[in-house]
DOKOLVEX-210696 format. One record per atom (N, C-alpha, C): residue number from 1; residue in three letters; chain; atom name; x, y, z. Coordinates in pm, whole numbers, m for minus. Layout:
N
[NUM "ala" "A" "CA" [X Y Z]]
...
***
This chain:
122
[1 "met" "A" "N" [m6678 12518 m3582]]
[1 "met" "A" "CA" [m6670 12478 m3446]]
[1 "met" "A" "C" [m6580 12345 m3433]]
[2 "thr" "A" "N" [m6602 12246 m3536]]
[2 "thr" "A" "CA" [m6529 12135 m3514]]
[2 "thr" "A" "C" [m6375 12152 m3540]]
[3 "gly" "A" "N" [m6346 12247 m3619]]
[3 "gly" "A" "CA" [m6183 12277 m3630]]
[3 "gly" "A" "C" [m6132 12314 m3515]]
[4 "gly" "A" "N" [m6204 12412 m3436]]
[4 "gly" "A" "CA" [m6152 12444 m3313]]
[4 "gly" "A" "C" [m6136 12334 m3207]]
[5 "arg" "A" "N" [m6259 12241 m3208]]
[5 "arg" "A" "CA" [m6250 12127 m3113]]
[5 "arg" "A" "C" [m6132 12041 m3142]]
[6 "lys" "A" "N" [m6104 12013 m3281]]
[6 "lys" "A" "CA" [m6002 11936 m3322]]
[6 "lys" "A" "C" [m5851 12000 m3275]]
[7 "lys" "A" "N" [m5851 12121 m3291]]
[7 "lys" "A" "CA" [m5716 12180 m3269]]
[7 "lys" "A" "C" [m5699 12178 m3091]]
[8 "thr" "A" "N" [m5811 12182 m3026]]
[8 "thr" "A" "CA" [m5797 12180 m2871]]
[8 "thr" "A" "C" [m5773 12042 m2843]]
[9 "gly" "A" "N" [m5821 11931 m2936]]
[9 "gly" "A" "CA" [m5795 11795 m2896]]
[9 "gly" "A" "C" [m5663 11755 m2927]]
[10 "ile" "A" "N" [m5597 11821 m3014]]
[10 "ile" "A" "CA" [m5460 11799 m3074]]
[10 "ile" "A" "C" [m5366 11851 m2976]]
[11 "ile" "A" "N" [m5389 11989 m2918]]
[11 "ile" "A" "CA" [m5311 12045 m2812]]
[11 "ile" "A" "C" [m5307 11946 m2681]]
[12 "leu" "A" "N" [m5431 11914 m2644]]
[12 "leu" "A" "CA" [m5439 11827 m2514]]
[12 "leu" "A" "C" [m5360 11695 m2543]]
[13 "ser" "A" "N" [m5395 11638 m2647]]
[13 "ser" "A" "CA" [m5314 11510 m2674]]
[13 "ser" "A" "C" [m5148 11515 m2668]]
[14 "val" "A" "N" [m5115 11619 m2749]]
[14 "val" "A" "CA" [m4962 11640 m2744]]
[14 "val" "A" "C" [m4913 11675 m2594]]
[15 "ile" "A" "N" [m4981 11765 m2520]]
[15 "ile" "A" "CA" [m4948 11786 m2365]]
[15 "ile" "A" "C" [m4944 11657 m2307]]
[16 "gly" "A" "N" [m5071 11586 m2318]]
[16 "gly" "A" "CA" [m5090 11459 m2260]]
[16 "gly" "A" "C" [m4975 11341 m2267]]
[17 "tyr" "A" "N" [m4929 11337 m2410]]
[17 "tyr" "A" "CA" [m4836 11253 m2457]]
[17 "tyr" "A" "C" [m4694 11280 m2383]]
[18 "leu" "A" "N" [m4651 11412 m2372]]
[18 "leu" "A" "CA" [m4544 11456 m2317]]
[18 "leu" "A" "C" [m4523 11439 m2180]]
[19 "leu" "A" "N" [m4636 11438 m2112]]
[19 "leu" "A" "CA" [m4642 11413 m1958]]
[19 "leu" "A" "C" [m4668 11264 m1933]]
[20 "ser" "A" "N" [m4726 11189 m2027]]
[20 "ser" "A" "CA" [m4736 11043 m2001]]
[20 "ser" "A" "C" [m4601 10955 m2008]]
[21 "pro" "A" "N" [m4622 10849 m1955]]
[21 "pro" "A" "CA" [m4486 10749 m1950]]
[21 "pro" "A" "C" [m4473 10690 m2083]]
[22 "leu" "A" "N" [m4580 10714 m2203]]
[22 "leu" "A" "CA" [m4565 10677 m2314]]
[22 "leu" "A" "C" [m4429 10736 m2401]]
[23 "ser" "A" "N" [m4396 10866 m2350]]
[23 "ser" "A" "CA" [m4281 10913 m2423]]
[23 "ser" "A" "C" [m4161 10886 m2332]]
[24 "trp" "A" "N" [m4070 10818 m2389]]
[24 "trp" "A" "CA" [m3964 10753 m2300]]
[24 "trp" "A" "C" [m3871 10855 m2250]]
[25 "trp" "A" "N" [m3865 10974 m2308]]
[25 "trp" "A" "CA" [m3765 11086 m2263]]
[25 "trp" "A" "C" [m3818 11196 m2165]]
[26 "asn" "A" "N" [m3949 11191 m2133]]
[26 "asn" "A" "CA" [m4029 11293 m2079]]
[26 "asn" "A" "C" [m3977 11305 m1929]]
[27 "asp" "A" "N" [m3954 11196 m1854]]
[27 "asp" "A" "CA" [m3905 11204 m1719]]
[27 "asp" "A" "C" [m3814 11283 m1682]]
[28 "leu" "A" "N" [m3699 11293 m1767]]
[28 "leu" "A" "CA" [m3578 11379 m1755]]
[28 "leu" "A" "C" [m3603 11529 m1786]]
[29 "tyr" "A" "N" [m3677 11556 m1874]]
[29 "tyr" "A" "CA" [m3703 11693 m1920]]
[29 "tyr" "A" "C" [m3849 11756 m1860]]
[30 "leu" "A" "N" [m3943 11674 m1831]]
[30 "leu" "A" "CA" [m4070 11721 m1781]]
[30 "leu" "A" "C" [m4115 11697 m1638]]
[31 "asn" "A" "N" [m4136 11544 m1627]]
[31 "asn" "A" "CA" [m4198 11478 m1520]]
[31 "asn" "A" "C" [m4116 11510 m1388]]
[32 "ile" "A" "N" [m3994 11480 m1402]]
[32 "ile" "A" "CA" [m3906 11494 m1261]]
[32 "ile" "A" "C" [m3884 11639 m1239]]
[33 "pro" "A" "N" [m3862 11711 m1326]]
[33 "pro" "A" "CA" [m3850 11868 m1299]]
[33 "pro" "A" "C" [m3978 11925 m1223]]
[34 "leu" "A" "N" [m4085 11893 m1286]]
[34 "leu" "A" "CA" [m4222 11941 m1242]]
[34 "leu" "A" "C" [m4249 11879 m1097]]
[35 "ala" "A" "N" [m4217 11745 m1075]]
[35 "ala" "A" "CA" [m4236 11687 m954]]
[35 "ala" "A" "C" [m4144 11750 m844]]
[36 "tyr" "A" "N" [m4022 11772 m896]]
[36 "tyr" "A" "CA" [m3922 11835 m817]]
[36 "tyr" "A" "C" [m3961 11971 m762]]
[37 "ala" "A" "N" [m4011 12056 m857]]
[37 "ala" "A" "CA" [m4063 12183 m817]]
[37 "ala" "A" "C" [m4186 12184 m717]]
[38 "gly" "A" "N" [m4268 12081 m743]]
[38 "gly" "A" "CA" [m4378 12065 m652]]
[38 "gly" "A" "C" [m4328 12025 m509]]
[39 "ala" "A" "N" [m4239 11935 m502]]
[39 "ala" "A" "CA" [m4186 11883 m377]]
[39 "ala" "A" "C" [m4088 11987 m298]]
[40 "trp" "A" "N" [m4031 12073 m381]]
[40 "trp" "A" "CA" [m3956 12178 m320]]
[40 "trp" "A" "C" [m4056 12291 m259]]
[41 "leu" "A" "N" [m4167 12322 m339]]
[41 "leu" "A" "CA" [m4263 12411 m259]]
[41 "leu" "A" "C" [m4322 12357 m140]]
[42 "val" "A" "N" [m4358 12227 m138]]
[42 "val" "A" "CA" [m4414 12142 m21]]
[42 "val" "A" "C" [m4303 12163 95]]
[43 "ser" "A" "N" [m4162 12124 36]]
[43 "ser" "A" "CA" [m4064 12128 159]]
[43 "ser" "A" "C" [m4041 12259 216]]
[44 "leu" "A" "N" [m4082 12386 159]]
[44 "leu" "A" "CA" [m4071 12514 208]]
[44 "leu" "A" "C" [m4152 12528 332]]
[45 "phe" "A" "N" [m4266 12443 336]]
[45 "phe" "A" "CA" [m4360 12443 454]]
[45 "phe" "A" "C" [m4333 12341 548]]
[46 "tyr" "A" "N" [m4286 12217 492]]
[46 "tyr" "A" "CA" [m4255 12111 581]]
[46 "tyr" "A" "C" [m4156 12012 527]]
[47 "lys" "A" "N" [m4033 12043 557]]
[47 "lys" "A" "CA" [m3900 11973 501]]
[47 "lys" "A" "C" [m3921 11813 495]]
[48 "pro" "A" "N" [m3957 11756 605]]
[48 "pro" "A" "CA" [m3969 11606 608]]
[48 "pro" "A" "C" [m4075 11558 481]]
[49 "ala" "A" "N" [m4156 11630 431]]
[49 "ala" "A" "CA" [m4240 11582 327]]
[49 "ala" "A" "C" [m4186 11584 189]]
[50 "phe" "A" "N" [m4048 11623 190]]
[50 "phe" "A" "CA" [m4001 11634 47]]
[50 "phe" "A" "C" [m4008 11508 m42]]
[51 "leu" "A" "N" [m3976 11386 8]]
[51 "leu" "A" "CA" [m3972 11280 m72]]
[51 "leu" "A" "C" [m4118 11231 m83]]
[52 "ala" "A" "N" [m4214 11227 8]]
[52 "ala" "A" "CA" [m4352 11198 m32]]
[52 "ala" "A" "C" [m4411 11280 m126]]
[53 "ala" "A" "N" [m4376 11426 m113]]
[53 "ala" "A" "CA" [m4435 11527 m221]]
[53 "ala" "A" "C" [m4368 11497 m361]]
[54 "phe" "A" "N" [m4240 11458 m361]]
[54 "phe" "A" "CA" [m4193 11428 m495]]
[54 "phe" "A" "C" [m4260 11318 m565]]
[55 "ile" "A" "N" [m4278 11222 m501]]
[55 "ile" "A" "CA" [m4343 11097 m538]]
[55 "ile" "A" "C" [m4506 11131 m582]]
[56 "ala" "A" "N" [m4574 11206 m495]]
[56 "ala" "A" "CA" [m4686 11222 m538]]
[56 "ala" "A" "C" [m4698 11320 m645]]
[57 "cys" "A" "N" [m4633 11421 m669]]
[57 "cys" "A" "CA" [m4612 11501 m782]]
[57 "cys" "A" "C" [m4573 11417 m902]]
[58 "tyr" "A" "N" [m4486 11344 m899]]
[58 "tyr" "A" "CA" [m4438 11259 m1006]]
[58 "tyr" "A" "C" [m4566 11173 m1060]]
[59 "trp" "A" "N" [m4641 11112 m964]]
[59 "trp" "A" "CA" [m4748 11038 m1002]]
[59 "trp" "A" "C" [m4864 11114 m1070]]
[60 "ile" "A" "N" [m4864 11241 m1019]]
[60 "ile" "A" "CA" [m4979 11316 m1064]]
[60 "ile" "A" "C" [m4941 11372 m1213]]
[61 "thr" "A" "N" [m4812 11403 m1228]]
[61 "thr" "A" "CA" [m4781 11431 m1363]]
[61 "thr" "A" "C" [m4809 11319 m1471]]
[62 "asn" "A" "N" [m4777 11204 m1434]]
[62 "asn" "A" "CA" [m4818 11083 m1517]]
[62 "asn" "A" "C" [m4945 11062 m1541]]
[63 "ile" "A" "N" [m5034 11072 m1424]]
[63 "ile" "A" "CA" [m5176 11061 m1449]]
[63 "ile" "A" "C" [m5231 11159 m1521]]
[64 "ala" "A" "N" [m5190 11286 m1502]]
[64 "ala" "A" "CA" [m5250 11398 m1581]]
[64 "ala" "A" "C" [m5207 11374 m1735]]
[65 "gly" "A" "N" [m5084 11319 m1777]]
[65 "gly" "A" "CA" [m5070 11282 m1916]]
[65 "gly" "A" "C" [m5177 11189 m1973]]
[66 "phe" "A" "N" [m5217 11087 m1894]]
[66 "phe" "A" "CA" [m5297 10990 m1950]]
[66 "phe" "A" "C" [m5444 11066 m1973]]
[67 "val" "A" "N" [m5467 11150 m1882]]
[67 "val" "A" "CA" [m5605 11194 m1875]]
[67 "val" "A" "C" [m5606 11296 m1981]]
[68 "leu" "A" "N" [m5505 11379 m2008]]
[68 "leu" "A" "CA" [m5504 11489 m2120]]
[68 "leu" "A" "C" [m5514 11414 m2247]]
[69 "met" "A" "N" [m5422 11309 m2276]]
[69 "met" "A" "CA" [m5435 11241 m2401]]
[69 "met" "A" "C" [m5583 11168 m2425]]
[70 "his" "A" "N" [m5630 11119 m2327]]
[70 "his" "A" "CA" [m5762 11063 m2330]]
[70 "his" "A" "C" [m5863 11157 m2387]]
[71 "lys" "A" "N" [m5867 11285 m2317]]
[71 "lys" "A" "CA" [m5978 11380 m2345]]
[71 "lys" "A" "C" [m5922 11453 m2472]]
[72 "gly" "A" "N" [m5802 11467 m2513]]
[72 "gly" "A" "CA" [m5771 11515 m2630]]
[72 "gly" "A" "C" [m5823 11430 m2743]]
[73 "ile" "A" "N" [m5794 11302 m2754]]
[73 "ile" "A" "CA" [m5830 11215 m2849]]
[73 "ile" "A" "C" [m5985 11210 m2867]]
[74 "glu" "A" "N" [m6047 11201 m2744]]
[74 "glu" "A" "CA" [m6207 11215 m2745]]
[74 "glu" "A" "C" [m6238 11333 m2823]]
[75 "lys" "A" "N" [m6176 11449 m2811]]
[75 "lys" "A" "CA" [m6216 11579 m2881]]
[75 "lys" "A" "C" [m6180 11562 m3037]]
[76 "ile" "A" "N" [m6080 11482 m3075]]
[76 "ile" "A" "CA" [m6031 11479 m3213]]
[76 "ile" "A" "C" [m6129 11379 m3291]]
[77 "val" "A" "N" [m6156 11267 m3220]]
[77 "val" "A" "CA" [m6236 11153 m3287]]
[77 "val" "A" "C" [m6377 11155 m3275]]
[78 "lys" "A" "N" [m6432 11200 m3180]]
[78 "lys" "A" "CA" [m6581 11207 m3173]]
[78 "lys" "A" "C" [m6642 11324 m3079]]
[79 "lys" "A" "N" [m6767 11335 m3102]]
[79 "lys" "A" "CA" [m6833 11428 m3009]]
[79 "lys" "A" "C" [m6866 11359 m2892]]
[80 "glu" "A" "N" [m6888 11222 m2892]]
[80 "glu" "A" "CA" [m6942 11132 m2771]]
[80 "glu" "A" "C" [m6813 11100 m2710]]
[81 "ala" "A" "N" [m6815 11050 m2580]]
[81 "ala" "A" "CA" [m6704 10981 m2523]]
[81 "ala" "A" "C" [m6657 10862 m2575]]
[82 "ile" "A" "N" [m6527 10836 m2578]]
[82 "ile" "A" "CA" [m6492 10701 m2620]]
[82 "ile" "A" "C" [m6521 10584 m2498]]
[83 "lys" "A" "N" [m6564 10480 m2550]]
[83 "lys" "A" "CA" [m6596 10385 m2451]]
[83 "lys" "A" "C" [m6494 10276 m2412]]
[84 "lys" "A" "N" [m6390 10289 m2494]]
[84 "lys" "A" "CA" [m6271 10190 m2471]]
[84 "lys" "A" "C" [m6184 10227 m2347]]
[85 "ser" "A" "N" [m6153 10136 m2282]]
[85 "ser" "A" "CA" [m6089 10167 m2147]]
[85 "ser" "A" "C" [m5950 10084 m2162]]
[86 "tyr" "A" "N" [m5866 10120 m2081]]
[86 "tyr" "A" "CA" [m5727 10045 m2072]]
[86 "tyr" "A" "C" [m5766 9903 m2048]]
[87 "ser" "A" "N" [m5663 9815 m2101]]
[87 "ser" "A" "CA" [m5678 9674 m2070]]
[87 "ser" "A" "C" [m5600 9653 m1948]]
[88 "lys" "A" "N" [m5628 9541 m1889]]
[88 "lys" "A" "CA" [m5568 9506 m1756]]
[88 "lys" "A" "C" [m5398 9504 m1772]]
[89 "arg" "A" "N" [m5353 9444 m1879]]
[89 "arg" "A" "CA" [m5216 9433 m1915]]
[89 "arg" "A" "C" [m5158 9578 m1928]]
[90 "asp" "A" "N" [m5239 9686 m1979]]
[90 "asp" "A" "CA" [m5183 9818 m1989]]
[90 "asp" "A" "C" [m5161 9888 m1863]]
[91 "ile" "A" "N" [m5270 9852 m1777]]
[91 "ile" "A" "CA" [m5279 9913 m1638]]
[91 "ile" "A" "C" [m5153 9844 m1561]]
[92 "leu" "A" "N" [m5132 9724 m1566]]
[92 "leu" "A" "CA" [m5025 9673 m1493]]
[92 "leu" "A" "C" [m4893 9711 m1548]]
[93 "lys" "A" "N" [m4877 9727 m1666]]
[93 "lys" "A" "CA" [m4738 9766 m1725]]
[93 "lys" "A" "C" [m4724 9916 m1670]]
[94 "asp" "A" "N" [m4826 9993 m1667]]
[94 "asp" "A" "CA" [m4807 10133 m1621]]
[94 "asp" "A" "C" [m4770 10148 m1478]]
[95 "ile" "A" "N" [m4838 10044 m1393]]
[95 "ile" "A" "CA" [m4818 10067 m1254]]
[95 "ile" "A" "C" [m4676 10015 m1237]]
[96 "val" "A" "N" [m4618 9915 m1300]]
[96 "val" "A" "CA" [m4493 9857 m1299]]
[96 "val" "A" "C" [m4385 9971 m1324]]
[97 "leu" "A" "N" [m4414 10030 m1433]]
[97 "leu" "A" "CA" [m4317 10124 m1473]]
[97 "leu" "A" "C" [m4304 10245 m1365]]
[98 "ser" "A" "N" [m4425 10300 m1326]]
[98 "ser" "A" "CA" [m4439 10379 m1215]]
[98 "ser" "A" "C" [m4363 10363 m1081]]
[99 "leu" "A" "N" [m4389 10233 m1042]]
[99 "leu" "A" "CA" [m4325 10176 m917]]
[99 "leu" "A" "C" [m4159 10195 m954]]
[100 "ala" "A" "N" [m4102 10149 m1057]]
[100 "ala" "A" "CA" [m3969 10156 m1091]]
[100 "ala" "A" "C" [m3912 10274 m1090]]
[101 "tyr" "A" "N" [m3980 10376 m1159]]
[101 "tyr" "A" "CA" [m3937 10513 m1163]]
[101 "tyr" "A" "C" [m3947 10579 m1005]]
[102 "thr" "A" "N" [m4038 10539 m943]]
[102 "thr" "A" "CA" [m4061 10590 m813]]
[102 "thr" "A" "C" [m3942 10538 m716]]
[103 "gly" "A" "N" [m3918 10395 m746]]
[103 "gly" "A" "CA" [m3786 10332 m672]]
[103 "gly" "A" "C" [m3653 10413 m684]]
[104 "leu" "A" "N" [m3654 10458 m827]]
[104 "leu" "A" "CA" [m3532 10530 m863]]
[104 "leu" "A" "C" [m3532 10659 m794]]
[105 "ile" "A" "N" [m3633 10739 m781]]
[105 "ile" "A" "CA" [m3654 10861 m725]]
[105 "ile" "A" "C" [m3636 10855 m574]]
[106 "val" "A" "N" [m3679 10745 m509]]
[106 "val" "A" "CA" [m3668 10709 m374]]
[106 "val" "A" "C" [m3508 10695 m330]]
[107 "ile" "A" "N" [m3434 10630 m426]]
[107 "ile" "A" "CA" [m3294 10587 m405]]
[107 "ile" "A" "C" [m3210 10730 m414]]
[108 "leu" "A" "N" [m3238 10795 m541]]
[108 "leu" "A" "CA" [m3173 10931 m545]]
[108 "leu" "A" "C" [m3200 11036 m427]]
[109 "val" "A" "N" [m3316 11038 m363]]
[109 "val" "A" "CA" [m3347 11114 m256]]
[109 "val" "A" "C" [m3257 11084 m124]]
[110 "lys" "A" "N" [m3275 10964 m97]]
[110 "lys" "A" "CA" [m3205 10892 m5]]
[110 "lys" "A" "C" [m3058 10900 m7]]
[111 "leu" "A" "N" [m3001 10916 m123]]
[111 "leu" "A" "CA" [m2856 10919 m145]]
[111 "leu" "A" "C" [m2805 11074 m148]]
[112 "asn" "A" "N" [m2904 11152 m127]]
[112 "asn" "A" "CA" [m2887 11309 m139]]
[112 "asn" "A" "C" [m2842 11361 m267]]
[113 "val" "A" "N" [m2872 11296 m374]]
[113 "val" "A" "CA" [m2853 11337 m518]]
[113 "val" "A" "C" [m2960 11432 m545]]
[114 "ile" "A" "N" [m3078 11411 m515]]
[114 "ile" "A" "CA" [m3190 11513 m520]]
[114 "ile" "A" "C" [m3238 11534 m383]]
[115 "arg" "A" "N" [m3248 11672 m360]]
[115 "arg" "A" "CA" [m3281 11732 m232]]
[115 "arg" "A" "C" [m3334 11866 m274]]
[116 "pro" "A" "N" [m3404 11930 m171]]
[116 "pro" "A" "CA" [m3447 12079 m187]]
[116 "pro" "A" "C" [m3345 12180 m229]]
[117 "val" "A" "N" [m3380 12250 m305]]
[117 "val" "A" "CA" [m3291 12350 m372]]
[117 "val" "A" "C" [m3203 12440 m266]]
[118 "glu" "A" "N" [m3255 12483 m166]]
[118 "glu" "A" "CA" [m3188 12547 m72]]
[118 "glu" "A" "C" [m3054 12451 7]]
[119 "glu" "A" "N" [m3072 12343 5]]
[119 "glu" "A" "CA" [m2977 12227 46]]
[119 "glu" "A" "C" [m2855 12233 m48]]
[120 "tyr" "A" "N" [m2852 12252 m173]]
[120 "tyr" "A" "CA" [m2749 12265 m249]]
[120 "tyr" "A" "C" [m2649 12364 m231]]
[121 "phe" "A" "N" [m2699 12478 m192]]
[121 "phe" "A" "CA" [m2619 12597 m156]]
[121 "phe" "A" "C" [m2578 12610 m13]]
[122 "lys" "A" "N" [m2582 12521 78]]
[122 "lys" "A" "CA" [m2540 12513 221]]
[122 "lys" "A" "C" [m2379 12474 199]]
***
């Protein structure tokens, strides 16, 4: 049973790491494409929501990364929950990085570099 729990923990941790802001390359290959796909789906129903949906989906991928990493490490290390939480400095750093990336996304959407898929083919 513990071998299966550890394998599950490793898988969750790796997926979490790949989605989290801790991997410097993840935005280009994972988070931004996932956020774009989510925003595009939302824009199919309500076009003006593209930018807000892009930002929300981007934040969700980052948060999901941290949660999956935390849960995966819990499964690997202990049967009990890990009591250690993020430090205030870690939280502040993550917020600043997320805001910086969000600012970049807003600029790219406003400059029409990033837009819903169907607009590229008009």
